[in-house]
C-alpha positions in Angstrom: 126.3 75.2 79.6 129.4 77.4 77.7 132.9 78.4 78.9 131.6 82.0 79.7 128.3 80.6 81.7 129.8 79.0 84.5 127.3 77.0 86.6 124.6 78.2 84.2 121.7 75.8 84.9 119.0 77.4 82.2 119.9 77.6 78.5 120.0 81.3 77.3 120.4 82.8 74.0 122.3 85.7 75.3 125.7 85.7 77.2 125.4 86.0 81.3 126.6 89.8 82.2 130.7 89.7 82.7 130.4 90.6 86.3 128.2 87.6 87.1 130.4 85.5 85.3 133.5 86.6 86.9 131.6 86.4 90.3 130.4 82.8 89.5 134.0 81.7 88.7 135.2 83.2 92.0 132.1 82.0 94.2 130.7 79.1 92.1 128.5 77.8 95.1 127.0 80.8 95.6 126.6 81.6 91.9 124.9 78.0 91.6 122.4 78.6 94.9 121.4 82.0 93.1 120.4 80.5 89.7 118.8 77.5 91.6 116.5 79.9 93.7 115.5 81.8 90.2 114.7 78.7 88.7 112.7 77.7 91.5 110.8 81.0 91.7 109.8 80.0 87.9 107.7 77.3 88.8 104.1 78.2 88.3 101.3 79.5 86.0 103.1 82.6 84.6 104.5 82.5 81.0 108.0 83.7 80.7 106.9 87.0 79.2 104.6 87.8 82.3 107.5 86.7 84.7 109.9 89.0 82.9 107.5 92.2 82.7 106.7 91.4 86.6 110.3 91.4 87.3 110.8 94.9 85.3 108.1 96.3 87.6 110.1 94.9 90.6 113.6 96.3 89.2 111.8 99.8 88.6 110.7 99.8 92.5 114.0 98.8 93.5 116.2 101.2 91.2 118.0 98.3 89.5 119.6 99.3 86.3 121.5 96.3 85.1 118.6 93.7 86.2 116.2 96.2 84.3 118.1 95.9 81.1 118.4 92.0 81.6 114.9 91.6 82.0 114.0 93.9 79.1 116.3 91.8 76.9 114.8 88.5 78.4 111.1 89.9 77.8 111.7 90.7 74.5 113.1 87.1 73.9 109.8 85.8 75.3 107.8 88.0 72.9 107.2 91.2 74.7 106.2 94.1 72.8 107.5 97.9 73.3 104.3 98.7 74.4 104.0 95.9 77.0 107.5 97.1 78.6 106.3 100.5 78.3 103.1 99.5 80.3 104.9 97.4 82.9 107.0 100.5 83.5 104.3 102.9 83.7 102.3 100.9 86.1 105.1 101.9 88.5 104.3 105.5 88.5 102.0 106.1 91.2 103.6 103.7 93.3 107.4 104.4 92.8 107.2 108.1 91.6 107.7 110.1 88.5 111.9 110.0 88.5 112.1 106.3 89.2 109.6 105.8 86.4 111.3 107.9 83.6 114.9 106.4 84.8 113.4 102.9 84.3 111.7 104.2 80.9 115.1 105.1 79.5 116.9 102.1 80.7 114.0 100.0 78.6 114.5 102.6 75.6 118.3 102.1 75.6 118.3 98.3 75.9 115.7 98.3 73.2 117.9 100.3 71.1 120.9 98.0 72.1 118.9 95.0 70.7 118.0 96.9 67.4 121.9 97.5 67.1 122.9 94.0 67.9 120.2 92.7 65.5 121.7 95.2 62.7 125.4 93.9 63.3 124.3 90.4 63.3 122.4 90.3 60.0 125.2 92.8 58.3 122.3 95.4 57.5 119.7 97.4 58.9 117.6 96.2 61.6 113.8 95.8 61.2 
């Protein structure tokens, strides 16, 4: 656990969103309970990549942009390809509608580009 991740119970390669960090500092018991529920829900036969792809679909249905970006980033870290991310979103079209699907697709594209930009910045050169 680092100073910027109060109450974090799961190691992560990326910092938690700043809003969550501020919330966790103000309400540490609620933040710990939230993270505990998330860890408990992760128990089961699905691998991390599949879990995050499913959560992308849930974010699409609920219209949760910030969570969509978070799960996109985490799915990529777990080995998801751009095609897999896009399919996770496209599967929502007939259930959630065209406008939500296009919005979700745009959010994952922006996060993919953000990841590429971060990789380029951290490597000091062009991203792959």
